TIFI-23196 format. One record per residue (C-alpha): residue number from 1; x, y, z. Coordinates in steps of 0.1 Angstrom, whole numbers, plus 5000, padded with zeros to 4 digits. Layout:
residues N
REC/num/u/v/w
REC/NUM/X/Y/Z
...
end
This chain:
residues 623
REC/num/u/v/w
REC/1/4435/8352/6136
REC/2/4414/8351/6103
REC/3/4439/8376/6086
REC/4/4465/8345/6092
REC/5/4449/8326/6066
REC/6/4452/8349/6041
REC/7/4488/8339/6026
REC/8/4482/8340/5988
REC/9/4459/8356/5962
REC/10/4419/8339/5969
REC/11/4424/8325/5998
REC/12/4396/8347/6007
REC/13/4373/8320/5989
REC/14/4380/8298/6021
REC/15/4366/8323/6041
REC/16/4334/8320/6057
REC/17/4311/8349/6050
REC/18/4301/8348/6084
REC/19/4336/8355/6094
REC/20/4343/8389/6069
REC/21/4329/8413/6092
REC/22/4358/8400/6119
REC/23/4384/8401/6089
REC/24/4376/8435/6082
REC/25/4384/8447/6119
REC/26/4415/8426/6118
REC/27/4427/8444/6083
REC/28/4417/8476/6100
REC/29/4437/8474/6132
REC/30/4465/8456/6107
REC/31/4467/8487/6089
REC/32/4464/8511/6116
REC/33/4493/8495/6133
REC/34/4510/8493/6102
REC/35/4508/8530/6090
REC/36/4514/8542/6121
REC/37/4551/8527/6123
REC/38/4560/8537/6083
REC/39/4536/8566/6073
REC/40/4511/8561/6042
REC/41/4482/8567/6030
REC/42/4459/8558/6057
REC/43/4422/8576/6055
REC/44/4415/8563/6021
REC/45/4424/8528/6027
REC/46/4404/8523/6057
REC/47/4375/8535/6041
REC/48/4377/8509/6014
REC/49/4381/8477/6036
REC/50/4349/8461/6032
REC/51/4347/8467/5992
REC/52/4377/8455/5986
REC/53/4366/8425/6003
REC/54/4332/8422/5987
REC/55/4355/8425/5950
REC/56/4378/8395/5962
REC/57/4348/8375/5970
REC/58/4329/8380/5937
REC/59/4372/8381/5916
REC/60/4399/8352/5908
REC/61/4433/8371/5906
REC/62/4452/8370/5890
REC/63/4431/8363/5861
REC/64/4402/8390/5868
REC/65/4416/8426/5866
REC/66/4415/8452/5894
REC/67/4423/8487/5884
REC/68/4428/8511/5912
REC/69/4425/8550/5907
REC/70/4454/8570/5919
REC/71/4459/8538/5936
REC/72/4467/8551/5970
REC/73/4438/8530/5984
REC/74/4452/8495/5975
REC/75/4466/8488/6006
REC/76/4439/8458/6015
REC/77/4443/8448/5983
REC/78/4475/8440/5988
REC/79/4472/8420/6018
REC/80/4447/8400/6002
REC/81/4468/8390/5973
REC/82/4494/8378/5999
REC/83/4516/8406/6006
REC/84/4511/8411/6046
REC/85/4544/8404/6056
REC/86/4561/8432/6032
REC/87/4541/8462/6051
REC/88/4569/8462/6077
REC/89/4590/8478/6042
REC/90/4559/8502/6032
REC/91/4570/8529/6011
REC/92/4607/8524/6018
REC/93/4634/8522/5994
REC/94/4636/8486/5979
REC/95/4602/8479/6002
REC/96/4565/8476/5992
REC/97/4551/8504/5971
REC/98/4522/8526/5982
REC/99/4508/8524/5950
REC/100/4498/8495/5925
REC/101/4528/8478/5909
REC/102/4524/8454/5883
REC/103/4563/8447/5890
REC/104/4555/8441/5924
REC/105/4526/8412/5921
REC/106/4503/8396/5891
REC/107/4478/8409/5910
REC/108/4485/8444/5904
REC/109/4467/8452/5867
REC/110/4482/8489/5864
REC/111/4509/8512/5879
REC/112/4490/8541/5891
REC/113/4499/8574/5911
REC/114/4475/8601/5893
REC/115/4437/8604/5891
REC/116/4411/8600/5867
REC/117/4426/8572/5844
REC/118/4412/8537/5853
REC/119/4382/8540/5836
REC/120/4404/8543/5804
REC/121/4429/8518/5811
REC/122/4399/8492/5823
REC/123/4384/8500/5791
REC/124/4420/8490/5773
REC/125/4421/8457/5789
REC/126/4380/8449/5779
REC/127/4388/8458/5741
REC/128/4417/8435/5743
REC/129/4398/8407/5763
REC/130/4371/8410/5739
REC/131/4396/8411/5704
REC/132/4414/8378/5720
REC/133/4382/8360/5728
REC/134/4393/8360/5768
REC/135/4362/8359/5793
REC/136/4379/8373/5828
REC/137/4360/8402/5846
REC/138/4380/8441/5844
REC/139/4366/8463/5871
REC/140/4378/8498/5874
REC/141/4376/8516/5910
REC/142/4377/8553/5907
REC/143/4367/8579/5935
REC/144/4340/8608/5934
REC/145/4370/8630/5935
REC/146/4387/8620/5904
REC/147/4356/8622/5887
REC/148/4360/8658/5883
REC/149/4390/8649/5858
REC/150/4378/8653/5825
REC/151/4398/8621/5812
REC/152/4372/8602/5835
REC/153/4340/8615/5811
REC/154/4361/8611/5781
REC/155/4363/8571/5788
REC/156/4331/8573/5802
REC/157/4319/8586/5770
REC/158/4343/8560/5748
REC/159/4326/8531/5775
REC/160/4290/8539/5763
REC/161/4297/8519/5728
REC/162/4305/8487/5745
REC/163/4282/8452/5739
REC/164/4303/8436/5771
REC/165/4308/8440/5801
REC/166/4326/8463/5818
REC/167/4326/8470/5862
REC/168/4332/8507/5870
REC/169/4329/8514/5907
REC/170/4324/8548/5919
REC/171/4339/8551/5957
REC/172/4320/8580/5969
REC/173/4334/8592/6002
REC/174/4326/8629/5996
REC/175/4363/8635/5995
REC/176/4390/8636/5975
REC/177/4420/8648/5995
REC/178/4404/8674/6009
REC/179/4363/8681/6008
REC/180/4351/8676/5970
REC/181/4338/8706/5952
REC/182/4314/8714/5921
REC/183/4286/8701/5900
REC/184/4296/8661/5900
REC/185/4296/8664/5937
REC/186/4265/8681/5937
REC/187/4251/8654/5916
REC/188/4263/8625/5935
REC/189/4252/8641/5970
REC/190/4217/8635/5953
REC/191/4224/8603/5945
REC/192/4235/8594/5979
REC/193/4194/8601/5989
REC/194/4183/8577/5967
REC/195/4193/8546/5985
REC/196/4155/8535/5985
REC/197/4159/8530/5950
REC/198/4183/8505/5953
REC/199/4168/8481/5977
REC/200/4132/8486/5954
REC/201/4149/8476/5920
REC/202/4169/8447/5934
REC/203/4134/8434/5949
REC/204/4115/8441/5918
REC/205/4144/8422/5897
REC/206/4144/8392/5917
REC/207/4104/8390/5917
REC/208/4104/8392/5880
REC/209/4131/8370/5873
REC/210/4114/8343/5889
REC/211/4082/8345/5863
REC/212/4084/8316/5839
REC/213/4100/8322/5802
REC/214/4091/8353/5804
REC/215/4112/8368/5832
REC/216/4145/8370/5820
REC/217/4134/8389/5791
REC/218/4111/8412/5809
REC/219/4146/8419/5831
REC/220/4165/8426/5800
REC/221/4139/8446/5785
REC/222/4141/8469/5818
REC/223/4178/8469/5818
REC/224/4179/8482/5783
REC/225/4153/8512/5784
REC/226/4168/8548/5794
REC/227/4136/8558/5802
REC/228/4128/8536/5831
REC/229/4112/8536/5863
REC/230/4143/8550/5876
REC/231/4135/8584/5863
REC/232/4110/8588/5887
REC/233/4133/8584/5917
REC/234/4165/8601/5906
REC/235/4165/8632/5883
REC/236/4190/8638/5855
REC/237/4203/8604/5855
REC/238/4236/8612/5838
REC/239/4253/8577/5838
REC/240/4220/8564/5821
REC/241/4215/8590/5797
REC/242/4251/8583/5787
REC/243/4241/8545/5779
REC/244/4256/8531/5811
REC/245/4235/8508/5835
REC/246/4238/8523/5872
REC/247/4234/8505/5900
REC/248/4235/8518/5936
REC/249/4237/8537/5958
REC/250/4250/8508/5981
REC/251/4265/8509/6013
REC/252/4302/8506/6013
REC/253/4307/8492/6046
REC/254/4281/8463/6041
REC/255/4298/8433/6025
REC/256/4268/8413/6018
REC/257/4252/8441/5994
REC/258/4280/8450/5979
REC/259/4286/8414/5968
REC/260/4248/8408/5954
REC/261/4256/8440/5934
REC/262/4286/8431/5921
REC/263/4276/8396/5910
REC/264/4247/8416/5893
REC/265/4273/8437/5874
REC/266/4290/8410/5863
REC/267/4257/8397/5846
REC/268/4253/8430/5826
REC/269/4262/8428/5793
REC/270/4276/8463/5787
REC/271/4293/8489/5809
REC/272/4281/8490/5844
REC/273/4285/8519/5871
REC/274/4281/8507/5906
REC/275/4276/8536/5927
REC/276/4296/8527/5966
REC/277/4292/8549/5997
REC/278/4322/8548/6017
REC/279/4338/8567/6050
REC/280/4372/8572/6048
REC/281/4390/8567/6077
REC/282/4363/8547/6088
REC/283/4370/8523/6122
REC/284/4400/8550/6134
REC/285/4385/8586/6148
REC/286/4413/8605/6140
REC/287/4415/8596/6105
REC/288/4381/8597/6103
REC/289/4375/8631/6116
REC/290/4403/8645/6099
REC/291/4408/8623/6067
REC/292/4430/8652/6048
REC/293/4454/8650/6074
REC/294/4455/8614/6072
REC/295/4453/8613/6033
REC/296/4491/8609/6034
REC/297/4509/8606/6068
REC/298/4544/8599/6087
REC/299/4545/8579/6113
REC/300/4521/8588/6144
REC/301/4510/8579/6174
REC/302/4479/8557/6176
REC/303/4463/8571/6206
REC/304/4463/8609/6199
REC/305/4466/8607/6157
REC/306/4498/8630/6163
REC/307/4527/8626/6138
REC/308/4558/8616/6158
REC/309/4586/8635/6138
REC/310/4578/8677/6141
REC/311/4589/8699/6119
REC/312/4621/8715/6125
REC/313/4615/8747/6106
REC/314/4588/8758/6085
REC/315/4586/8743/6048
REC/316/4586/8758/6017
REC/317/4544/8748/6013
REC/318/4548/8773/6048
REC/319/4565/8800/6035
REC/320/4547/8800/6006
REC/321/4512/8795/6023
REC/322/4521/8833/6048
REC/323/4537/8851/6016
REC/324/4507/8846/5994
REC/325/4483/8860/6018
REC/326/4505/8890/6023
REC/327/4506/8897/5986
REC/328/4470/8892/5985
REC/329/4464/8920/6009
REC/330/4483/8942/5991
REC/331/4470/8935/5956
REC/332/4433/8931/5949
REC/333/4440/8914/5920
REC/334/4456/8887/5929
REC/335/4437/8851/5926
REC/336/4446/8815/5938
REC/337/4439/8785/5919
REC/338/4443/8752/5936
REC/339/4433/8716/5919
REC/340/4415/8695/5949
REC/341/4445/8703/5971
REC/342/4439/8733/5990
REC/343/4459/8719/6020
REC/344/4489/8702/6004
REC/345/4497/8735/5985
REC/346/4490/8760/6014
REC/347/4462/8776/6003
REC/348/4443/8772/6026
REC/349/4443/8804/6041
REC/350/4443/8826/6016
REC/351/4411/8805/6009
REC/352/4396/8819/6044
REC/353/4406/8852/6039
REC/354/4397/8860/6005
REC/355/4372/8835/5994
REC/356/4361/8856/5963
REC/357/4397/8852/5949
REC/358/4400/8820/5958
REC/359/4391/8788/5936
REC/360/4396/8751/5941
REC/361/4386/8733/5906
REC/362/4389/8700/5920
REC/363/4411/8674/5905
REC/364/4416/8689/5871
REC/365/4446/8702/5865
REC/366/4442/8710/5828
REC/367/4411/8733/5835
REC/368/4428/8751/5866
REC/369/4454/8764/5841
REC/370/4431/8774/5811
REC/371/4407/8791/5837
REC/372/4438/8808/5850
REC/373/4445/8822/5816
REC/374/4407/8836/5816
REC/375/4414/8849/5849
REC/376/4447/8867/5835
REC/377/4425/8880/5805
REC/378/4398/8896/5829
REC/379/4424/8914/5844
REC/380/4434/8896/5873
REC/381/4465/8879/5885
REC/382/4464/8845/5890
REC/383/4481/8821/5906
REC/384/4481/8784/5902
REC/385/4496/8760/5927
REC/386/4502/8726/5919
REC/387/4525/8697/5926
REC/388/4553/8692/5903
REC/389/4544/8657/5890
REC/390/4506/8665/5886
REC/391/4510/8693/5866
REC/392/4526/8675/5841
REC/393/4492/8666/5829
REC/394/4488/8702/5819
REC/395/4517/8708/5794
REC/396/4492/8717/5766
REC/397/4475/8741/5785
REC/398/4504/8759/5799
REC/399/4519/8762/5761
REC/400/4488/8769/5740
REC/401/4466/8787/5763
REC/402/4487/8808/5786
REC/403/4526/8809/5770
REC/404/4512/8815/5737
REC/405/4493/8848/5747
REC/406/4523/8858/5771
REC/407/4492/8857/5801
REC/408/4504/8869/5831
REC/409/4500/8837/5853
REC/410/4520/8827/5881
REC/411/4526/8789/5883
REC/412/4539/8779/5925
REC/413/4549/8744/5917
REC/414/4553/8725/5950
REC/415/4573/8692/5954
REC/416/4595/8699/5929
REC/417/4625/8677/5926
REC/418/4631/8643/5942
REC/419/4599/8638/5964
REC/420/4606/8604/5985
REC/421/4585/8578/5997
REC/422/4557/8581/5966
REC/423/4579/8570/5944
REC/424/4580/8571/5904
REC/425/4544/8590/5903
REC/426/4553/8615/5924
REC/427/4588/8625/5919
REC/428/4591/8661/5907
REC/429/4618/8656/5886
REC/430/4606/8668/5850
REC/431/4592/8700/5853
REC/432/4624/8723/5844
REC/433/4623/8704/5810
REC/434/4587/8710/5800
REC/435/4590/8744/5815
REC/436/4618/8753/5797
REC/437/4610/8746/5762
REC/438/4579/8767/5763
REC/439/4583/8804/5748
REC/440/4574/8833/5770
REC/441/4579/8813/5803
REC/442/4601/8823/5831
REC/443/4616/8795/5852
REC/444/4630/8802/5890
REC/445/4639/8786/5918
REC/446/4646/8800/5951
REC/447/4679/8790/5974
REC/448/4662/8792/6004
REC/449/4631/8802/6022
REC/450/4637/8840/6018
REC/451/4644/8839/5983
REC/452/4612/8823/5980
REC/453/4594/8851/5990
REC/454/4613/8877/5970
REC/455/4605/8855/5941
REC/456/4570/8857/5942
REC/457/4570/8893/5949
REC/458/4588/8894/5917
REC/459/4564/8873/5897
REC/460/4532/8896/5909
REC/461/4549/8924/5896
REC/462/4563/8908/5864
REC/463/4545/8907/5829
REC/464/4544/8874/5811
REC/465/4539/8838/5827
REC/466/4561/8829/5860
REC/467/4569/8793/5872
REC/468/4586/8792/5905
REC/469/4595/8754/5916
REC/470/4608/8745/5949
REC/471/4610/8715/5970
REC/472/4591/8692/5995
REC/473/4600/8697/6033
REC/474/4620/8720/6053
REC/475/4632/8755/6035
REC/476/4668/8758/6039
REC/477/4677/8789/6063
REC/478/4711/8793/6049
REC/479/4728/8818/6028
REC/480/4706/8849/6040
REC/481/4730/8871/6038
REC/482/4729/8868/6001
REC/483/4697/8887/5990
REC/484/4708/8903/5956
REC/485/4674/8920/5940
REC/486/4650/8891/5914
REC/487/4662/8903/5881
REC/488/4649/8890/5854
REC/489/4676/8862/5839
REC/490/4702/8869/5863
REC/491/4720/8842/5889
REC/492/4738/8855/5919
REC/493/4774/8845/5927
REC/494/4776/8834/5961
REC/495/4816/8828/5963
REC/496/4839/8843/5933
REC/497/4869/8820/5929
REC/498/4887/8806/5895
REC/499/4888/8772/5869
REC/500/4856/8755/5886
REC/501/4824/8772/5883
REC/502/4798/8754/5905
REC/503/4758/8764/5890
REC/504/4733/8754/5918
REC/505/4694/8749/5911
REC/506/4672/8761/5939
REC/507/4673/8731/5962
REC/508/4705/8718/5953
REC/509/4724/8750/5966
REC/510/4728/8739/5997
REC/511/4745/8705/5984
REC/512/4764/8726/5961
REC/513/4780/8744/5991
REC/514/4790/8710/6004
REC/515/4805/8704/5976
REC/516/4823/8736/5972
REC/517/4836/8736/6008
REC/518/4851/8701/6000
REC/519/4870/8711/5971
REC/520/4885/8739/5989
REC/521/4900/8715/6016
REC/522/4916/8697/5985
REC/523/4929/8728/5968
REC/524/4906/8739/5947
REC/525/4892/8775/5945
REC/526/4857/8772/5931
REC/527/4831/8797/5923
REC/528/4795/8787/5938
REC/529/4766/8807/5917
REC/530/4729/8804/5927
REC/531/4712/8800/5892
REC/532/4681/8813/5906
REC/533/4666/8817/5866
REC/534/4671/8785/5844
REC/535/4653/8806/5817
REC/536/4660/8827/5809
REC/537/4696/8819/5806
REC/538/4722/8840/5824
REC/539/4745/8839/5795
REC/540/4763/8870/5806
REC/541/4774/8856/5837
REC/542/4788/8822/5817
REC/543/4805/8849/5793
REC/544/4819/8865/5825
REC/545/4829/8831/5838
REC/546/4845/8817/5808
REC/547/4874/8838/5811
REC/548/4888/8820/5840
REC/549/4873/8791/5844
REC/550/4876/8756/5825
REC/551/4850/8733/5841
REC/552/4812/8746/5846
REC/553/4795/8722/5870
REC/554/4754/8721/5865
REC/555/4734/8705/5895
REC/556/4698/8702/5891
REC/557/4673/8676/5908
REC/558/4659/8672/5874
REC/559/4665/8646/5848
REC/560/4691/8656/5822
REC/561/4674/8658/5792
REC/562/4659/8693/5785
REC/563/4671/8702/5818
REC/564/4692/8735/5827
REC/565/4725/8716/5824
REC/566/4722/8708/5788
REC/567/4710/8745/5779
REC/568/4743/8754/5794
REC/569/4763/8728/5779
REC/570/4749/8738/5745
REC/571/4756/8778/5749
REC/572/4788/8769/5762
REC/573/4794/8746/5733
REC/574/4783/8772/5707
REC/575/4806/8803/5724
REC/576/4829/8788/5744
REC/577/4840/8753/5729
REC/578/4870/8752/5748
REC/579/4853/8753/5784
REC/580/4837/8720/5792
REC/581/4802/8716/5810
REC/582/4794/8686/5836
REC/583/4759/8678/5843
REC/584/4748/8667/5875
REC/585/4713/8659/5870
REC/586/4686/8628/5872
REC/587/4693/8599/5856
REC/588/4672/8591/5826
REC/589/4651/8567/5846
REC/590/4621/8569/5869
REC/591/4634/8568/5902
REC/592/4620/8546/5929
REC/593/4608/8556/5965
REC/594/4627/8562/5993
REC/595/4645/8590/6015
REC/596/4655/8615/5997
REC/597/4689/8618/6006
REC/598/4694/8579/5999
REC/599/4678/8586/5964
REC/600/4702/8612/5955
REC/601/4735/8591/5967
REC/602/4717/8560/5943
REC/603/4719/8581/5913
REC/604/4746/8602/5916
REC/605/4735/8635/5933
REC/606/4750/8627/5966
REC/607/4775/8653/5977
REC/608/4806/8632/5975
REC/609/4793/8621/5943
REC/610/4795/8653/5927
REC/611/4829/8662/5942
REC/612/4842/8629/5935
REC/613/4831/8634/5897
REC/614/4844/8668/5896
REC/615/4880/8660/5909
REC/616/4878/8631/5887
REC/617/4870/8650/5855
REC/618/4896/8654/5825
REC/619/4899/8689/5827
REC/620/4912/8689/5857
REC/621/4938/8658/5852
REC/622/4950/8676/5824
REC/623/4962/8705/5845
end
């Protein structure tokens, strides 16, 4: 096997070009076999095998810098830099990350996980390189889906001033996670039809360079002329008109063409955009036919493509998806917004049923929120469905454009809390902090599937901004007998006791049940509270419990700083200083990849950890 010859960075330089197609096949087979066992991002990685091989052929690592946007397509890059043997532990606790990690290899130039930032990071590298008088090549890879994010255009605008080389590769597969939408997608579609131009341009360039003495000068003049012959073939010329040289489009599965174009790009004195056309899921029919399904997959059967682990019960996303359609049938003002993730957020059926009230704005969370503000001002009730870690990108828009105007916008925040295998960039453990600081915002967390439905009904009927955060995975089906009406700022007592009050937020309530059961077995009589509202704080309940409870224990899958526990502690210190508050929350570090239950135990959020912390508290020892 040719792949066995790749042991360390730059080993690819010793592989004959004639063997590259076979090497690409071997890498694809390895990726399919490996990801079928561990799960991971398959479709995106299968699509960039040849492009990555071509890049590694013209670059030297770790001297040159290759920056991946999002980073979930860097598996081939990891293999070519000597990490193939680590794929048995891909995305597992202590194992190989599914994203580029600088602490994993010197060949990873930037820790990634969110989109639209690779050009900004690359531009920073270029400026540092030039200031320090260094000579390495910088390449930023960005997907056509990520080009819907405004940050990419801020960076492109800034890059236009460069006088030194900077290569920006657009990996154009006509997909982000779901199919792309919007003007940039349309623009790139037009460029895809202009492939004839690339061949002509390379041929003309090659011919002109052969002219003695003047050939190189003529080519340089053509490169610097914005109103060039290209205008005859490609209308608009967005990139050239911004001051960036445009090369392409090129077949992203023809390695010799790409190597030729990448080498030409390295000679350009200034920023250059190379447009590469790839096929997501290439080489594996199930992934090619269903790229969204294989964007991020669990272990699967290679022959059928079916995921091995079947859902035991509906997920919170499933519950949301069904309920939002039901609410949309009853209320014609209800609209739904997603940022390029209709599948992941559960809005596919809503989009089919109410296409005029469904909006996929692309990977543009900031725009999604301010767009929702405009919808609300226009008389609609927008529901913005975005993952917790991605909604972080729109904090200013939520604060300034929604909350300041007290607009009726509903935020359906999926993947809140720990999410597991995707690691630091995807753990949704900051939302309670950034949401709670916003005036006018109501922040809710359901204990189970039925309560999520109740909270959605409440959110539609109330006024002002409302955020409902719920976790990834199967919806909790317990405590179904407890269905108190959802009233603004009111928590729900599940079991009334004395001395110890355990206050669980959303997804942690099921574990709080187990904690309380353990405490009862040890002779205590704890009160169990379903917090429901992180904001506004249920101070009436806290006042009431302060009479016969000495220890308040808050349990949340959110960082301590700015979280529910800190707010409770501040209130009790001010109003009931005789009581003590124990906060169980996520540590003040970024949480790595791993299974959720294992991660909880690792950071002190496991059932036994919480129970032991309670029983070892100074308050109970003084009894």
